Residue, then its C-alpha position, 0 to 999 in steps of 0.5 A: x896704522x900698522x907699526x911697520x908703516x910708521x917705521x917706514x914713514x919715519x925712515x923716509x923723513x930722516x932721509x929726506x932731512x939727511x938729503x936736504x943737509x947734503x944738497x949740492x952746494x957748488x963752489x964758486x970762482x975766488x973773486x979776490x984773486x979773479x978779474x972784476x968780470x969773472x964771467x964775461x958773455x961770449x959771442x951770442x948764437x945767431x941762429x935759434x937752432x944752432x949753437x955757437x961755439x966761439x974762440x976765447x980770444x983772451x976774453x976770460x982768464x984762467x980762474x981759481x974755484x976752490x982747490x981747482x983751476x978752470x980753464x976756458x977753452x970756448x964761448x958757448x951760446x945756444x937756445x935749446x929745449x930741456x929734454x931732461x934735468x937731473x941734479x947730482x950731489x955726491x960725486x966729485x963733479x957735484x962740487x962744481x956742477x950740481x945739475x945736468x941738463x939734457x939739451x936738444x936744438x933743432x929737430x930735437x927741440x919739437x915738443x915731446x921729443x923726449x917722450x918719443x925717445x924715452x930719454x932718461x939720465x944717470x951717472x952723468x950720462x943721457x940715454x934715449x931709446x925707441x920702440x919697434x917703430x924706429x927713432x923719430x928722426x935719423x940717429x945722426x940728427x939725434x947725435x948732432x942735435x942734443x947733448x948732456x951738458x954739466x951746468x957749472x954755475x958762475x955765481x949764486x944768481x945763476x945757481x938760483x936761475x938754474x934751480x928754476x928750470x924744468x924738463x920741456x922749458x926752452x932756454x937761452x944759455x950762455x957761458x964758456x966750455x971748460x976744463x977743470x983741474x984739482x990739486x989732487x990731479x982729478x980733471x974733467x973736460x968739456x967736449x968741443x964738438x956737437x957731433x960726437x957721442x959716448x964717453x967724453x961727449x958731454x959739455x962742461x959749461x961754465x954758465x954766465x947766464x941761463x933764461x928760460x924763454x917759454 
């Protein structure tokens, strides 16, 4: 084997080892200073093709997660197809959200939609494109029936379940849309509508449960 190939393989092994040591390890809520149920379930969606956003109604309190305050903004429950997933390790948000899921519901949950729209993720964004034949469904339906969502697992069991989710899975997700405020002034806030797009349109979800349906 040529020497350059040995060097390349060695470099790749070192990189993989380094990435393993720096894999995302999310921070969890400080249970010593929280109520006994740190992630009560929100109202469950009533229709599989329509996410349900509900009022907090004092069902969950502000929580401490490391050096950050977690403020619940709304309950959130949906069934959706995973159009794409990406893990993050090095941005500030990865301390809380190690994974983004691009989810589609209603017409965007149709099998093969991710390929029809050439869906991709990077930099905490989700992008789509189409060829000369045009989009497979109207653009307004793409916007209102899909979103990139930042997953904040409530505990290690939810984090493990999140790790088993793959593209094209149909999942049920229950949790809370939140705002995160760090002591240094950094903040991250969820969208509170499914009708928006662009900067600030992603949901930031404190996940109580995530289950693969099929």
